[in-house]
Structure formats: structure tokens, C-alpha cells
N, C-alpha and C positions, 0 to 999 in steps of 0.2 A: 403727430406721428408722421414723418416723411415716406415719401412713395416707395420705398426700397425697405421700408424699417419690417414689413410683413415678411419678407426674404430671411431677414435676420433671425427673425422670431423663429422661423420655419426651420432655419439649418439647426438654431439653438436646440430646437426639440427633436434632433434627430440623433441617435444613438451612434447608427455607424460610423467607420472613419471616413469613409467617402459616399458621397451623395450626388450619383449621376441624376442630371436634369436636363431635359431639351429645352430650348428658348420657348417653346410652349407652355410648357410648365412653370417655367418662372413667371411666365405673366400671367398664369392663373393664379398663384401664390400670391402677386403683387396687386393683381386686381386691375391691369393696366399692361398696354404695349410697351414693349422695349422703345428705346429711341430709336429711329429709323436706320442710323449707319451703325449701330451697335451688333447686330449679327454679322455684318460681312466686314467686322476689322478684328483680326484677334486680339489688337494691342488695347482695345477697349477692355477686354477681360482680363487685362495683366493683375500683377498684384501691387501696384504701384498705389500705395496710399492716396498719393496726389492727382490720381487717373480720375476719378468720377465720384459722384455721391455713393452711388451702387457698392464700389470695390472696397470704401470704407463701411459699409454695414456687412459685406460678407466678413472680412477681417475682423472686426469688432465680433462678431459671432464666433470667430476662432475656426477660420476656414481661409483654405488659397483655392483659387481655381487651378485647374490641369488640366490637361486633354482636350482643350479647346478646339473642337471642331465646326468650324464655322459654316462649310457647306452641309454637313449633316443635322447643323443647329444643334449642338450638344455642347452640354460643358459638364466636367466632375469638379466638384467643392470636396476639397480633401482637408480632414480636421488637422490643425495645427496642433503638435504636442508642445506641453504647457513651459517645457524646457528650451523649446526654439522661438518661442512668442518673442514679439519685440521688446527692448528694454524701454523700462520707461523715458520721459524725455531727461536728457541733462539739463543740469543746473544752467548751463550757457545757454540752451534754447530757448528755458524761461527768462532769461535777461536779454534776449533777442540779439547776442552774440554768436560768431562763428566758434566752434567747438575749439578752435587754436589760437582763438584770442589769448597773448600773455606768455604762450606756451615756451617763447623765446628769453622771456624774463630773466636777467640776471646772468646771461651768457656771453653777452656783449660788453668789453669792458673800453669805456670811451677815457684816453688819458685827460687829465686836465689840461687846459689852454688851448683845447682842440675845439675851432669854432665851427660845428657842424652847418653852418648856415651858408661859409665859403665853398667857394669850388673848388673839387680838389685838383684840377689842374688849371690854374690862372690864365694860362694862354688857349684856353679852350675857346672855340669860337672865333677866334681871330684869323683875317687872312692872309695866309702868306703869298708874296709873289715870286 
């Protein structure tokens, strides 16, 4: 079990749509101190899943952060409605390809006899005096 999994379990057990917490309450739930810089940077509390490990935990529990007040050391976790939850990863992500890979397939026609390896302008790069 990871350091922040207790927060995820705590949030899942809540029935309210909003769960206001102080940073101290979060520390009591996880049984450890928050990272030294987390309380002073609002970006640490963003809902970007690549942000940090704790962000992934509250997102996986079905919550998003709102009303982050770093000076008062408070945050509100709001339950995410199931319809607005993130869609499942696309097939392109599973294959490690960009989602637009192959999007233009079949839209360009290259006439026969055209050599795509030759420069379009044969005089390109020549120095004129």
C-alpha cells in the first residue's frame, strides 16, 4: 500500500459530494507529513494526473480538488459525477502511438512517376551571383 492510499480509502468512504479538509487532517489520514513544498504551491493540488502520486489517488477515488487555499492550508475534494469521469484510454495510447497517427491516411494522392526523394526545387541551395 502506497503512502497516500489511505486518503483514497478515506475519500471513497465519504457519502458527501464535497469533503473539505485541512492539510493537517490529510496528514492525519495518511499517517505522515505532506511533502515540504506541497502546502505552499497550489499547482501541487491540481487535478493533472501526471502531477504527483497523491493526485492519482484522489482522482482514482472519484474526486477532484477545488477551493485550494494554501495560506489557510485547506482544500475541498469534490466527488466527480460518473458521466464526467475520464474516458477509458484509447487504443492508440495502448499501442504507444499519438492519437492522430494515421488520421490523414488516404487523403493525399501522389501521381505515379513522382519521386518524393528529389528536391521540389532543383535550384534550391545554389548560390547566385
